[in-house]
C-alpha positions, 0 to 999 in steps of 0.5 A, a space after each residue: 914330158 915324162 910318165 911313170 906307169 905302174 899297175 894298181 898293186 895289191 900286196 901282203 897276206 891274203 891279197 889274192 882275195 882281192 880278185 873275188 871283188 872283181 865284178 866279172 864272170 869269165 876268168 882266163 888263167 895263163 900259166 906254165 906247164 909246171 905250175 899247172 901241176 901244182 896247187 897254185 891254180 886251185 888256190 887262185 880259183 878258190 880266191 876268186 870264187 867257185 861261182 865264176 867261169 874259168 879257162 886255164 891255158 897252161 901251154 907255156 914253157 920256160 922260154 915261151 915262143 910264138 907258137 906256144 903262145 898262139 896255140 890256143 888263141 882260137 879257143 881263148 877267143 871263143 871263151 871270151 874272157 873278161 879277166 886275163 890272169 898271168 900267173 907264174 914267172 915272167 914267161 907266163 905273165 909276158 905270154 898273158 900280155 900277148 894273149 890279152 892283146 890278141 884276144 882284144 884285137 884278132 887282126 894283131 900279131 905279137 909283133 904288132 904290139 908297139 908303143 908308137 901307136 894306140 892299139 885300143 885294148 881294154 874293151 873286152 877284158 882287163 889284165 891281171 898279174 899274179 907273180 909266183 916268182 920274185 924278180 922278173 918285174 913283168 907284173 909291173 912292166 909294159 914289155 913282153 919277151 918271147 922267142 920267134 917261131 923261126 929265128 933263135 932270138 928273143 924278141 921284145 914288144 912293148 906298149 903301155 896298153 899291155 901293162 897289167 891293171 892289177 898286180 897281186 903280190 901275195 906271199 903265199 904264191 912264192 913260199 914254195 919257190 925252190 932255192 935256185 929260182 929264188 936266187 935267180 929271180 932275185 938276182 934279176 931284180 937286183 940287176 933291174 934296180 942297179 941298171 934302172 938307177 944308172 940308165 940315161 932315162 932314169 928319173 926321180 920316180 924310178 930312182 926311188 923304186 930302185 933304191 927301196 927295192 935294193 933295200 928290201 931285197 938285200 935286207 931279206 934275201 939271205 934270210 929267205 934262202 935260209 928259211 924259205 917259209 919266212 913270210 915276212 922276208 918272203 914278202 919283202 923280197 916279193 915287194 922289192 922285186 915288183 918295185 925293181 920292175 917299176 924302176 926299170 919299166 920306167 927308165 930302161 935297163 943297160 948292158 947287163 940285160 943286153 948281154 944276158 938276153 944274147 946269152 939266153 938266146 944261145 944257151 939254156 940258162 935262167 934269165 936272172 943267172 944270165 944277167 947277173 953273170 955280167 952285172 959286176 963287169 958292167 958296173 965296173 965299166 960304168 963307174 966313171 959315168 955314174 960314180 956318185 950314184 953307184 956309191 949311193 947304191 953300194 951303201 944300201 947293201 948290208 955291211 957284211 957284204 959291202 966292199 969299196 965299190 959297187 962292182 966288188 960288193 955285187 961280186 961279194 953278194 952274189 958269191 954269198 947267195 950262190 949266184 954264178 960269177 963265171 961261165 964255169 960256175 953257171 954250168 956252161 960249156 966254156 969251149 962252146 961258149 967261146 965259139 959263140 961269142 961273136 954271134 952273141 955280140 951281134 945279138 947284144 948290139 941290137 938291144 936298147 940296153 946299149 943305148 940307155 946304158 950310162 957309159 957308151 960302148 961299141 961292138 968290140 967292148 961288148 965282145 970283151 964283156 963276154 970274154 971277161 966272164 969265162 
């Protein structure tokens, strides 16, 4: 028995205005410290309506940790929100998922969020995602990633009950996204789509989302990089990224994410840049297991970037958009990186992406992947 889970998606220009239709009074906005200084929170509040009660929690950094997420939980419970809105990239939206769960159940810790048993959420509030980047897929997934307060590692928790009720994809929220973040988050989305398409848990619904997401993203991303204010192409990349989120959320990812998460746990590097660094090598490794599927994806890329195999096309495309294809081009210290390969390999081995990747691998092969990008 399979399930395809997704939020109700509201997309296109002026989709933020949908929030004014919610018959709720108290709105909690969870965002990061940078976005709190921009005009976006005000735009969000204006769309909801001035006659509502608002609380903004903006204590989230680039890589949220347990202490940050829990820092205002008592005040949030006192406010008793009826709507919890995660506004931002994956860090803010993932944090909102955890805060939503802990506000509903005061006896929970973040590590108690599990798909193995019913938690009983949704009695006090609803969860809404308003992504301000185009790539993490957090708005359409039922997982949340955060760092522990003690160990330097990324933890992933999951439950269908932390899947947002609504995902609001308004292009106005990404028009000011800087080129570096545009590239990094779109690379993340491309990796989601490619890995979902090859995963052992793939299914017809995730396949459809993966294919269409690649068509939308690769058909518009270079235009967005050239003209960041192009609403049409921004909208295509934004919707495509959400579709890629639905794809991997319902089929899982693979080794590029296992390796990328391990790299991100040891170096200050954007998640999309980290997973994209390994994707061409992982695809080349997987080719024998899913050649027909990869060849199909290869034909989706625009002709000017397309090579004879998907791994080479990805390298061609990444070079064209400025995505790093080596440790050096990612701005990392090669010597420090080499010293940490064994440690990162151990972390990567703990990822579920090792299990769902189409080709089997072992610890030795994962170590080789880290060496291949030096």
